[in-house]
N, C-alpha and C positions, 0 to 999 in steps of 0.2 A: 419323950414328948408324948401329948396325947393326941389321937386322932378326933376331930372335934364334927359332929353330924351338923351339916350346914344346908340346908334347905334351899338357899336361893343358887348354891351350885349344881342342884340336881340336875335342872333342866338341860342346862350346857354340857353335863356329863353323858346326859341320855344321847344329846344329839352327835355327840363327838366320839362316842364310844369304837364306832368300827363304820365311819362316815364311808360309803363306797361311792367315788366322783367320778365312775367310769375308767379313766385309766390308773385312777389312781385311788388308795384309800386314805384316809385320814384315821389317824386313832389320838387322842386325847382326853386328859383326865387332870380335873382341880381337887385338888384334897385342902383342908385347912386343919392345922397343928396349933395346940398351944404349947408354950417352950417351957413348960413347967416340967421336971424331968421326973419319971415315972418307970416304977422295974429297972430291966437293963439299961433304960438312956442313961440313970445315973453314972453305972460302971462304964460305960462309953464315952461319958462325958469327960470322965476325970482323964481317962486314956489320951483322948484327944489334945486335953487342954496340956497333959503333961509330953506327948509329941511336938507339940506347938512350943513348948518352953526348952525341950532339948533342942529343938529347929535353933531357937534364938540364941542358947548357949553356945551352939560350934559354928554358928555364923558370923562372920566377920564386919560386913556390911550391912545384913538386912534389906537389902535394896531390890530383892526379886519382885516383880511386875505382881500387884493386888489392887483392887479399887476397895479393899479392906481396910483403909489407912494402916497407920504402921502397927505390923503386930507385938509391938512391943507395950501397945496400949492395953491395959485389962480388958475396955469393951470391947475392942474389935478383936480380940483373942475370944470374946466371949460371944462375940457376932458370926463369927467363922466357928464355931462350935455348933451353933443353932442350923445355921447353913450345912452343915457337913450331917447332922443328925438328921434333917428335913428329908435331904438326900439318900440316906438310909431305909428312911421309910417307904421314899418313892422307890428304890431299886435293893430291895430287904437282901439280895444273894450277891450283891458286889460289896465287898470291902475297900472302903474309902480310906484315902491317907487325907488326913486335915492339910498337911504342907503342902502337899503335892495339889489337892483341888482346890487351894485358896490359887494358883498360878491361873485357874481357867474361871475363875468369876468375874464377871463383867459387869460395871457398877448401870444401869440404864436408868433413863427418863421414860414417864408415860410418852413422852413424843417419841423417842425413839423404837420403845415398844411398840408402840403404833406404827411406824414405818414399817418394823418387822411384818406386823400380822396384815396389814393392808395388800403386802408382797405375795406372802406365803399362803395366807388364808384366804386368796380371791375368789376361787370359786367355790369353796366352804362357805361363804359369806353370802354368796350368791345363791345356795343351796338353801341357809336360812332363810333369807327373804321367802324365798319361795314357801318354804316350811310354816314359817310363822309369821304373819304379817304383822308389822309392827316395825318397832325398832330393828337396827342393824343387830348384827351378831357382834361387833367390837363393842357397841353402845352396853349390849346386854352382858358383856362378859364385865364390862366396866362397871356396870349396876352390882350384878352379883358380887364381885370381887367388894367392891367398895363397901357394900352390908356386912360383909365379914372382918375386915381390916381395915376399913376408913382409908384409900388410897393416898390421900392427901397426907397422911402422917405415915406412908410408908417408904422403905428403903427398896428398891427394885434391883434386884440380881438376876442376869441369867449364869447358867453353865454350862460352857460351849469347850466340853474336854476333846482333847488328841485321839487318835483313834484306840491308843492304851489304855487312856482314862476313859473311855466312854462305857458306862454301864449299860448299853443298850443292849439286850440279849439276843435279839435278832438283826444281824448283821448286815442285813437284806434292807435296810430303812435309805431311801433318797435323802431325807433328812430327818433330824431330831434336834428338839429344842427344849431345853428346861429353864424354868423362869419360876422366880421365887418375891414373893411380897411380904414382906417382913416389916411389919409394925412393933419399934421396939416400947412403945408406953402398953398398946394390949399384950406385947409378951405373945403373938401369935404369927403366924408363917401360912400363906398359901401358897402352895404348889403346883406348877400348870406345866406338865407335861406334852409335847405334842411330837409326833414322829409322822411319816408319808411313806407309804409303802407301793410298791410300783405292782399292778395287775397285767401287765403286759410280760413278765418273767416267762410266765407260763406259756405264753403263747409264741415265743422263740425270739424274743426282742434280746438283745445283748444289754448286759447292766450300763455300758457306755453310750451305747445309741440313745439309749433311756434318759441317763442324766444329761447329753448333750441338748435333747430336745426339752428337757423339763429346766435348763437353766436359760437356755432362749425365753423361754416364758416367763420365767420369773423375772428376769430385767426388763421382759417388755410392760409388766405392771408396776414396775419401782417409778417412783417419780424422781430423777437424776436432774 
């Protein structure tokens, strides 16, 4: 995969790079990639494809949960390989298994992504409006990603691993999310990773106390 320089993403990346919100810090990054294989990706793509085929050959029912259609379909395997290659570029120090990774992908709609964003990025959105007058943070994100991959033609995936498959190197995160916007026609992917870290741990708060308080705040911002 080839990293693409995309000016529409730059302002968002500058804002989300190390956003201090007092008790918490948000760290986020948007990156765009072409799905054309280059360099080591070619060899890794073959390895991931062989891993999937080996898994299919040994599995009797192939019914493990995955939003990426049946892995017996060639287009589904190709999509999974692209998504896992994107994860490798997001977290180059982590060794992903395609078979294991596919169990943690969730297929999302823009509406479900918006619900997540409104709940977890509530404070960040207020900070954006105070810093940049005009459109909201979510609208700015939509416009930027749409310019790169045309959201109307995108499949949206979330990667929500368990603790053993979490590539985040710093385990002190309150929460972390990874989203991938894949345009099959353009053969492009925009990756979006977000993490939230507490600034209170250095002040003597326990991790459990901090999490409990944050959970209450998140649910108060959700439209249930």
